[in-house]
C-alpha positions as CSV (number, residue, x, y, z in Angstrom):
1,M,0.0,0.0,0.0
2,D,1.2,3.5,-0.9
3,T,1.5,6.3,1.6
4,V,-1.6,8.5,1.7
5,H,-1.0,12.2,2.5
6,K,-3.9,14.4,3.7
7,I,-4.4,17.7,5.5
8,G,-6.9,18.6,8.2
9,R,-7.6,22.0,9.7
10,R,-9.5,23.3,12.7
11,K,-9.3,27.0,13.9
12,T,-5.6,27.8,13.4
13,A,-4.4,24.2,13.8
14,V,-3.1,22.4,10.7
15,A,-2.4,18.7,10.7
16,R,-0.6,16.8,7.9
17,I,-0.8,13.0,8.1
18,Y,1.0,10.2,6.3
19,L,-1.0,7.0,6.5
20,T,0.6,3.6,5.6
21,G,-0.3,0.0,6.2
22,G,0.9,-1.2,9.6
23,K,0.1,-2.2,13.1
24,G,-1.7,0.9,14.5
25,N,1.2,3.1,15.6
26,I,0.4,6.8,15.8
27,T,3.3,9.2,16.0
28,I,2.7,13.0,16.4
29,N,5.5,15.4,15.9
30,K,8.0,12.6,16.5
31,R,6.4,11.8,19.9
32,A,4.3,8.8,20.9
33,F,0.5,9.3,20.7
34,E,0.0,8.7,24.4
35,N,2.7,11.3,25.3
36,Y,1.3,14.0,23.0
37,F,-2.4,13.7,24.0
38,T,-2.6,12.9,27.7
39,T,-6.4,13.1,28.3
40,P,-8.7,10.2,27.2
41,T,-11.1,12.6,25.5
42,L,-8.4,13.9,23.0
43,R,-7.2,10.3,22.4
44,Y,-10.8,9.3,21.6
45,K,-11.2,12.2,19.2
46,V,-8.1,11.2,17.2
47,Q,-9.0,7.5,17.1
48,Q,-12.7,8.0,16.4
49,P,-12.6,7.5,12.6
50,L,-10.4,4.5,13.0
51,Q,-12.7,2.9,15.6
52,L,-15.9,3.5,13.5
53,T,-14.3,1.8,10.5
54,D,-12.6,-1.0,12.5
55,N,-9.1,0.0,11.4
56,L,-7.5,0.7,14.7
57,A,-4.7,-1.8,14.1
58,S,-4.6,-1.6,10.3
59,Y,-2.6,1.6,9.6
60,D,0.5,3.4,10.9
61,I,0.0,7.2,11.0
62,K,2.8,9.8,11.1
63,V,1.5,13.3,12.0
64,T,3.0,16.7,11.9
65,V,0.7,19.3,13.5
66,F,1.2,23.0,14.4
67,G,-0.8,26.0,15.5
68,G,-3.8,26.2,17.8
69,G,-4.4,24.4,21.1
70,V,-4.5,20.7,21.9
71,T,-8.3,20.4,21.2
72,G,-8.0,22.1,17.8
73,Q,-5.0,20.0,16.9
74,A,-6.8,16.8,17.9
75,E,-9.8,17.7,15.7
76,A,-7.5,18.7,12.8
77,I,-5.8,15.3,13.0
78,R,-9.3,13.6,13.1
79,L,-10.4,15.4,9.9
80,A,-7.1,14.4,8.1
81,I,-7.5,10.7,9.2
82,T,-11.1,10.7,8.0
83,R,-10.2,12.1,4.7
84,A,-7.4,9.6,4.3
85,L,-9.7,6.6,5.1
86,V,-12.3,7.8,2.6
87,S,-9.7,8.2,-0.1
88,I,-8.5,4.6,0.6
89,N,-12.0,3.1,0.6
90,E,-15.0,5.1,-0.6
91,E,-17.4,2.9,1.4
92,H,-16.1,4.4,4.6
93,R,-17.9,7.7,3.6
94,L,-21.2,6.1,4.5
95,I,-20.1,5.4,8.0
96,L,-18.2,8.6,8.7
97,K,-20.4,11.2,7.0
98,P,-23.4,10.8,9.4
99,E,-21.1,11.2,12.4
100,G,-20.1,14.6,11.0
101,L,-16.4,13.7,10.6
102,L,-16.0,14.9,7.0
103,T,-17.2,18.4,7.7
104,R,-14.5,21.0,8.3
105,D,-15.5,23.2,11.3
106,P,-15.5,26.7,10.0
107,R,-15.6,28.6,13.3
108,M,-12.6,31.0,13.7
109,V,-11.8,33.8,16.1
110,E,-13.5,37.0,15.1
111,R,-11.1,39.8,14.4
112,K,-10.7,42.9,16.6
113,K,-12.3,46.0,15.2
114,F,-10.7,49.5,15.5
115,G,-12.5,51.8,17.9
116,Q,-13.4,48.9,20.1
117,K,-11.8,47.0,22.9
118,K,-12.2,43.5,21.4
119,A,-14.2,42.0,18.5
120,R,-17.6,42.8,20.0
121,K,-16.8,44.6,23.3
122,K,-16.8,48.4,23.2
123,F,-14.8,50.9,25.2
124,Q,-16.6,52.1,28.3
125,F,-19.1,54.8,27.5
126,S,-18.9,58.0,29.6
127,K,-22.0,60.3,29.3
128,R,-20.2,63.2,31.0
């Protein structure tokens, strides 16, 4: 099997994955998966597409991810893995699409506007 390269994004996090056939090893930024994501919730998010398609021990995944926080990075990796699984086998789309894993989350931080304190918050108004 050839290496499949896909990109996933969430907020400002960008994840590039390289998926090859293997035993289920996940390496993130040259660190072990368990060392990079310490909480069970984040580990579940990353492994969710593999669990739904019963491919937990079928592929080795090498990930480079940067930007954002840990949750954004985990969800960016999840999107990239989902895209890679669908490109390998089109039947996986029927399983992953109803779970909402193929949709890129478009929510981003709103920019700060001039003449205001933050994006929506205004400076304090003084009547006199």
